[in-house]
N, C-alpha and C positions, 0 to 999 in steps of 0.2 A: 918417488919423490917428485918427479916431473909432473905427474898427474895432479899432485897436491898443489904445486906451484901454478898450474893452469887454472885452478878453481878461482871463481870470483872472490873478491875480498870479503863479501857478505857471508860466504859459506865457510870461511876460515875461522870458525869459533872453536873454543875449547871442546865443546861437546862433539862437533863434527870431526875435529882432530882426533879425539879418542876413538870414535867409531871407525874412522877411515883407517887409522894405523892398527887398530885391533884386528880388523878384517885382514889387512896385509900380513900381520904377524901370524894369524891363524892359518892363512894360506901357505905361508912359508913353513910353518910347523908341519902342515899336512903333506906338502909336496917336497919339502927340503931334504928329507933323508932318503937319498937314492942309493940303495944297496944293490949289489949285483944280483942277488937272489930274487929281486922283484922285477927283473927285466927279461924274463924268459929263459933263464939258465937254471931253473929249479930242477929240471929232469936229470941233470948230471949229478945232483946231490944224492946222498945216501937216503934210503927209505926211512930209517929211524930219524935221521936228521930232518927229513921232510915232516914226519909226524910231530917232532918236537917244535919244528918251525910252525906247523899249523896251530898247535896249542898256543905258542907264543904269539902268533898273528891274531888269533881269536882274543887272547888277553889284551894284545896291543890295540885291536879294533875296539874292544870294550872300553879300554882306557881312553882311546881317542874319542870315542863317542861320548864318554863321560866328560872329557875335557871340552869337547865341542859344545856339549849341553851347558857346561859351566860358563864357557865363553859367551854363548848366546844369552844366557840369563844375565851375565854381567853387562852385556850390551843393552838388554832391556832395562836393567837397573839404571844405566847411564842415561838412557833416553827418558826414563821416568824422572830422574833427578833434574834433567834439563827442563822437562815440563814443569816440575815443581818450582824451579828457579824463575821461569817465565811467569808462572801464575803468581808467585810471590812479588815479583817486580810490578806486575799489573795491579795487584791488590794494593801495594804501597802507593803506587801512582794514583789509584782511585781514592785512597784515603786522603792523600794530599789535596786532590781536587775538591773532595767533599769538604775538607777543612776550609779551603779558600772560598767555596760557595757559601758556607755558613757565615764566615766573616763578612762577606759582601752583603749577605742578607741582613746582618746586624747593622751594617753601615747604612743600608737603604732604609731600614726601619728608623734609625736615628735621623736621617735626612728628612724622612716623611714627617716625623714628629717636629723637627725644627721648622719645616715648611708650614705646618699647621699653626704653630705658635706665631710665626711671622705673619701669617695671614690674619690671625686673630688680632694681633697688635695693630696691623694696618687697618683692619676694619674698625676697630675701636677708635683709632685716631681719626679716621674719616668721619665716623659718627659724631665725635666731639667737635670736629671742625665745622660740620654742617649745622650743629646746634648753635655754635658761636656765631655763624653767619646769620642764622635766623634771629638770634638775640640782637645782633648788631643792626639788622634791618628793622627790627621792631623798635629799637631805641631811636634810630634815625627818624622813623615816622612819628614817634612820640614827640620829639624835639621840634619837629616841623609842624606840629599841631594838626596832624592828619593830612598835611599836604604831601603829595607824592614827588618830592624833590629827591634827587639822588643824594645820598649821604655816603660818606666814606668813613670807615672806621678802622681802628687799629685792632688787628687780630690778637695781638699780644696782651695789651692792657684793657681793651674793650672800649676805649674812648672813641666818640664819633665826632666828625666835623663835616661841615658842608662845603 
């Protein structure tokens, strides 16, 4: 437990928790059952008992190996699940970003369209005002009988005065 507490906060995820404590549990199962016959006192036992014990140990070893294999497969499954979760989170984040980019592209297209319409209107207005200026200058010259006097005209109504 102390080793777990010493780990950085980043490593204290549910997936790491399961893997860490599963390994501790497996070690405890493997080395936790300390019987006297496994510590060098087998010679004092009966031969028949030793044979039975051998068969039982072989069966126990087979069972332990099977359990160990199951535990290892379970750990692989946990790791695969963690990978799937991370991939799913990244995929959903990518989908959200793609959605935002598409919305921004639509907004940019609308702004470009509005900008072109505004430019068209401004160009049209500029052309109209330059035509009115020409018309006003021409009217001023006509009233002055061809003399080049400066004339001033109203751009709204078109009347000219000297």
